[in-house]
N, C-alpha and C positions, 0 to 999 in steps of 0.2 A: 806245184804252184798254189793249189788250194790250201795246202797246209801253211804255206808262207802267208797267204792272205788271212787265214784264221789267227795266226800268231800276231801278225801286225795289227789286225783288226782288234784283237783283245787289248793290245797295248794302247792303241788310240782310244778305244772306248773306255778303258780304265782311266786314262788321263783326263778325258772330258766329261766323265760320269754321265753317259747317255745310255745306260743299260736298258731302262724301260723302253726307250725309243727303238733300240736295236731288236729287242725281243718282240715288240709289237710288230715291227716291220717284217722280220723274218718269219714269225709265226703266221701272220696274215698272208704274206706273199706265198709261202709254201702251201698253206691250207687252200688258198684259191687256185694255185697251180694243180694241186691234187683234185680239186673239184672240177676244174676245167678239163683235166685229163680224163676223169671219170665220165664226163659228159661228151668227151671226144670233140672238144672245141679248140681249134687252132693247133699249133705245133707245141703243145705243152711238154711233150717228151724231150724236145730239144732244150727246154729251159733247165734241165738237170744235167746237161752235158757241157763239157768245156767247149768253147770259151764263154758261153752264156752264163753258166753258174759262177764262173770266176768274175764276170762283169757284175753279177748280182751281189756277190760277196764284197767286191771292191766298193761298189756303190753304197751298200748298207753300212759298211764299217768306216769308210773314209769320206764319202760325199754327204751322206745323210746326217752325219754327226757334226758337220761343220758348225762351230759355235756361233758365228754371226748370223746364220740364217735358220737355225733350229731353236725351238723353244727351250727355256730353262726349267720351267715347272714340270713336274713328273706327269701330271694329268695331260698337259698340252703335248708333252713328248709322246705319250701313248697315242693320242689322237693323230698327231703328225705322222707317226709311223704307220698307223692303220690306213690313213687316207693315202699316203704315198704308195703303200704296198697294194692297196685295192685298185687304185688307178693304174699302176704299172702292170699288175697282173691282168686286169681286164683289157687294157690296150694291147698287151702282148697276145692274149688269147684271141682277140678279134682281128687285129691287124698284123701282128708280128713285127718285124723290123728291128731297128736298133735304137730307136728313140723312146721306147716305152718307159725306161727307168727315169729319163729326164722329164718326161711328161708327168710321171708320178711325183717327182721332186717338185715340179712346178705347182701341182695341185696341193701338195703339202705346204709349200711356201705361200700360196694364195690363202689357204686356211689360216696360217700363222699370222699373216698381215691383217686379214679380216678380224681375227680374234683379238689382236692387239688394238685395232681401231675401235672395236666395240667396247673393249674394257676401258679405253681412255675416255670414250664419250658417255659411258654409263656413270650416273651419279653414285657416290659412295652411300650405301644403305645405312651405315652407322652414323653418318653426319646428319645433324639437324638442319633443316632448311633455314636459312638466314633471311630475315626480312630487311630490306633496305628502307630506313625511315624517310629518306629523301623521296623515293619513288612512291611511298605509301601516302604522302600528303596530297590532298586534292589541290588542283590548280584552278 
């Protein structure tokens, strides 16, 4: 089953061009699982056994790379993957359960929305401030 997920995940990731996001997610997630296992926090040994590892692979390849909800820029993809992985790994280490991946995805989506809102409201640094001659005249 894991092999089928890897093959299908490669095909999907290749199609949507989200390699930085996938590598950032899996690298951060497995590194944090290793750290949590070393510190003996939570059931991190179960994170590497089926069906949990299969759920993580499915989530990373198919749900995390969903084009409408994930960023297009490489830098944003990396941050999105790191935030989703860190949140998911910490929630799994502290509480376990089945919702840890979705909580990580929600944290990544909140980051993406906040990042979009801040970039829309930020003035463009290359543009010169324009003065309005009507508002500059005294009344």
